[in-house]
C-alpha positions as CSV (number, residue, x, y, z in Angstrom):
1,X,58.2,-73.8,33.4
2,X,59.4,-77.4,33.6
3,X,59.3,-79.0,30.1
4,X,57.5,-82.1,31.3
5,X,54.8,-80.0,32.8
6,X,54.4,-77.9,29.6
7,X,54.2,-81.1,27.6
8,X,51.6,-82.5,29.9
9,X,49.4,-79.4,29.6
10,X,49.9,-79.3,25.8
11,X,48.7,-82.9,25.7
12,X,45.6,-82.0,27.7
13,X,44.8,-79.0,25.4
14,X,45.2,-81.1,22.3
15,X,42.8,-83.6,23.8
16,X,40.4,-80.8,24.5
17,X,40.6,-79.5,20.9
18,X,40.1,-83.0,19.4
19,X,37.0,-83.7,21.6
20,X,35.1,-80.5,21.8
21,X,31.9,-82.2,20.9
22,X,32.2,-84.7,23.7
23,X,31.2,-84.4,27.4
24,X,34.7,-84.2,28.7
25,X,35.4,-84.2,32.4
26,X,38.4,-82.9,34.3
27,X,39.2,-86.6,35.0
28,X,39.2,-87.3,31.2
29,X,41.6,-84.4,30.6
30,X,43.9,-85.3,33.5
31,X,44.2,-88.8,32.0
32,X,45.3,-87.3,28.7
33,X,48.0,-85.4,30.6
34,X,48.9,-88.5,32.5
35,X,48.5,-86.9,35.9
36,X,46.2,-87.3,38.9
37,X,43.1,-84.9,38.8
38,X,44.3,-82.8,41.7
39,X,47.9,-82.4,40.6
40,X,46.8,-81.8,37.0
41,X,44.4,-79.0,37.9
42,X,47.1,-77.3,39.9
43,X,49.7,-77.4,37.1
44,X,47.2,-76.5,34.4
45,X,46.2,-73.4,36.3
46,X,49.8,-72.4,36.8
47,X,50.6,-72.9,33.2
48,X,47.6,-71.1,31.6
49,X,46.2,-68.9,34.3
50,X,42.8,-70.5,34.2
51,X,41.3,-73.8,35.3
52,X,41.0,-76.8,32.9
53,X,37.2,-76.4,32.8
54,X,37.3,-72.7,32.0
55,X,39.9,-73.3,29.3
56,X,37.8,-76.0,27.7
57,X,34.7,-73.7,27.7
58,X,36.8,-71.0,26.0
59,X,38.0,-73.5,23.4
60,X,34.4,-74.5,22.7
61,X,33.3,-70.9,22.1
62,X,36.4,-70.2,20.0
63,X,35.6,-73.1,17.7
64,X,32.0,-71.9,17.5
65,X,33.2,-68.5,16.4
66,X,35.2,-70.1,13.6
67,X,32.3,-72.3,12.5
68,X,29.9,-69.4,12.4
69,X,32.0,-67.4,9.9
70,X,33.5,-70.4,7.9
71,X,30.5,-72.7,7.4
72,X,26.7,-72.5,6.7
73,X,25.9,-74.7,9.7
74,X,22.9,-73.4,11.7
75,X,23.4,-72.3,15.3
76,X,21.8,-75.5,16.7
77,X,24.2,-77.7,14.8
78,X,27.2,-75.6,15.8
79,X,26.2,-75.8,19.5
80,X,26.1,-79.6,19.3
81,X,29.5,-79.7,17.5
82,X,31.1,-77.8,20.4
83,X,29.6,-79.8,23.2
84,X,26.4,-78.0,24.1
85,X,23.2,-80.1,24.5
86,X,21.1,-76.9,24.8
87,X,21.2,-74.3,22.0
88,X,19.7,-71.8,24.5
89,X,22.6,-72.3,26.9
90,X,25.1,-72.1,24.1
91,X,23.6,-68.8,22.8
92,X,23.5,-67.2,26.2
93,X,27.2,-68.1,27.0
94,X,28.3,-67.1,23.5
95,X,26.6,-63.7,23.8
96,X,28.0,-63.0,27.2
97,X,31.5,-64.0,26.3
98,X,31.8,-62.6,22.7
99,X,29.6,-59.5,23.2
100,X,27.0,-60.4,20.6
101,X,24.7,-63.3,19.7
102,X,25.8,-66.1,17.4
103,X,23.5,-64.8,14.7
104,X,24.9,-61.2,15.0
105,X,28.5,-62.5,15.0
106,X,27.9,-64.4,11.8
107,X,26.1,-61.4,10.2
108,X,29.1,-59.1,11.0
109,X,31.6,-61.7,9.7
110,X,33.1,-62.1,13.2
111,X,33.8,-58.4,14.0
112,X,32.3,-56.0,16.4
113,X,31.0,-52.6,15.2
114,X,32.4,-51.1,18.5
115,X,33.6,-52.3,21.9
116,X,31.3,-51.1,24.7
117,X,32.7,-50.8,28.2
118,X,31.0,-52.6,31.1
119,X,28.3,-50.2,32.2
120,X,28.6,-51.2,35.8
121,X,32.0,-49.5,36.0
122,X,30.8,-46.2,34.8
123,X,30.6,-42.8,36.4
124,X,29.6,-44.1,39.8
125,X,32.9,-46.1,40.0
126,X,35.3,-43.4,38.9
127,X,38.5,-43.0,40.8
128,X,41.8,-41.1,40.7
129,X,43.6,-44.3,39.7
130,X,45.2,-44.9,36.3
131,X,47.1,-47.6,34.5
132,X,49.6,-46.7,31.8
133,X,52.5,-48.2,29.9
134,X,54.1,-49.1,26.6
135,X,53.1,-51.9,24.2
136,X,56.0,-53.2,22.2
137,X,56.1,-55.8,19.4
138,X,58.3,-56.9,16.5
139,X,55.3,-56.0,14.3
140,X,55.5,-52.3,14.2
141,X,52.4,-51.8,12.0
142,X,50.1,-54.1,13.9
143,X,46.9,-52.6,15.2
144,X,46.7,-53.4,18.9
145,X,43.7,-53.8,21.2
146,X,44.4,-53.2,24.9
147,X,41.8,-53.8,27.6
148,X,41.3,-54.3,31.3
149,X,39.2,-57.3,32.2
150,X,38.1,-58.9,35.5
151,X,39.3,-62.3,34.2
152,X,42.3,-63.9,32.6
153,X,40.3,-64.7,29.5
154,X,39.4,-61.7,27.3
155,X,35.7,-62.0,27.2
156,X,32.6,-59.9,27.9
157,X,32.8,-56.2,28.2
158,X,36.2,-54.7,29.4
159,X,36.4,-52.2,32.2
160,X,38.6,-49.9,30.0
161,X,40.0,-50.4,26.5
162,X,41.7,-48.7,23.7
163,X,43.0,-49.4,20.1
164,X,46.5,-48.4,19.2
165,X,47.8,-48.0,15.6
166,X,50.8,-50.0,16.5
167,X,53.4,-50.3,19.3
168,X,53.4,-47.3,21.6
169,X,51.9,-45.8,24.8
170,X,48.5,-46.4,26.3
171,X,46.8,-44.9,29.4
172,X,43.5,-45.8,31.2
173,X,42.2,-43.0,33.5
174,X,39.6,-43.3,36.3
175,X,40.2,-47.0,36.6
176,X,37.6,-48.4,39.1
177,X,38.9,-50.2,42.3
178,X,39.2,-53.9,41.9
179,X,41.4,-56.7,40.6
180,X,42.0,-56.6,36.9
181,X,43.9,-58.3,34.1
182,X,45.5,-56.2,31.4
183,X,45.3,-58.0,28.1
184,X,46.4,-57.1,24.6
185,X,46.0,-58.6,21.1
186,X,47.3,-57.8,17.7
187,X,46.6,-59.4,14.4
188,X,49.1,-59.0,11.6
189,X,48.9,-60.2,8.0
190,X,47.6,-59.3,4.6
191,X,44.4,-57.2,4.4
192,X,42.7,-60.1,2.7
193,X,43.1,-62.2,5.9
194,X,45.9,-64.5,4.5
195,X,48.8,-65.5,6.7
196,X,47.5,-64.0,9.9
197,X,49.6,-64.0,13.0
198,X,48.0,-63.4,16.4
199,X,50.1,-61.9,19.1
200,X,49.0,-61.6,22.7
201,X,50.3,-60.2,26.0
202,X,48.9,-60.2,29.5
203,X,49.7,-58.6,32.9
204,X,48.0,-59.3,36.2
205,X,46.3,-59.6,38.4
206,X,46.6,-55.8,39.0
207,X,45.1,-54.6,42.3
208,X,43.6,-51.1,42.0
209,X,42.5,-48.8,44.8
210,X,41.0,-45.4,44.6
211,X,44.2,-43.5,44.0
212,X,46.5,-46.2,42.5
213,X,49.0,-45.6,39.7
214,X,50.3,-48.6,37.9
215,X,52.8,-48.8,35.1
216,X,52.4,-52.0,33.2
217,X,54.3,-52.5,29.9
218,X,53.2,-55.3,27.5
219,X,55.4,-57.3,25.2
220,X,53.4,-58.9,22.5
221,X,54.4,-62.4,21.4
222,X,52.9,-64.9,19.0
223,X,50.0,-66.8,20.7
224,X,50.8,-70.4,21.6
225,X,48.9,-73.4,22.8
226,X,48.9,-72.3,26.5
227,X,47.4,-68.9,25.8
228,X,43.6,-68.9,26.6
229,X,41.5,-67.9,23.5
230,X,40.4,-64.3,23.0
231,X,36.6,-64.6,23.1
232,X,35.6,-61.0,22.9
233,X,34.7,-59.9,19.3
234,X,37.2,-57.2,18.3
235,X,37.1,-54.5,15.8
236,X,38.3,-55.3,12.3
237,X,42.0,-54.4,12.5
238,X,42.4,-54.6,8.8
239,X,39.6,-52.0,8.1
240,X,41.1,-49.7,10.7
241,X,44.5,-50.0,9.1
242,X,43.1,-49.5,5.7
243,X,41.1,-46.5,6.9
244,X,44.2,-44.9,8.4
245,X,46.1,-45.5,5.1
246,X,43.3,-44.0,3.1
247,X,43.0,-41.0,5.4
248,X,46.8,-40.4,5.2
């Protein structure tokens, strides 16, 4: 990617992060990037995989997730801080994207008790297709989440998913026909949450028929500014790692 384009998109994302409570428009964001609205939308989509509006929405919900577990602000105040005028709209979008309500997310300290699959893609959508591959990372001990989503942003319920104890092989069988994005995330750091490093990887779009076999390897890298936020509430990787250590 051209360095000037990357710098422009970075400026836009910084502007988004600094003004999450404001009613930003694509025109406002394009001005921060110093491009015309049309040209900016094109280069932003190319750089991040999603539109400026959808990226901004993801940043708002990511900030809300942080505020829910790091402050005592009520849900209504948090919704205003991240740019929502209606707490009802905020709660609905948060629940759909994260997989639980804001109240439940706070109660569970930001982690999911389990990750349910999208029920629409259950038995009636089974096929002979499968997706498999290898996940590799410099962090050999990192617990890795791998999932198939209908969107570039990891949100809502995945079509298929798995948790790996570290780098290694994954395989999804009976993958339903459609166009999917393969997304992975690993969080490394101390068990007390200090010095976390988030690593991510993505492949796609992957077009799956009824008897498609796809090999898709994933190389995890530290998340940077251009990576869309992971909105789905994931399992507590530290507890999983600690449980494995105790069981051993």
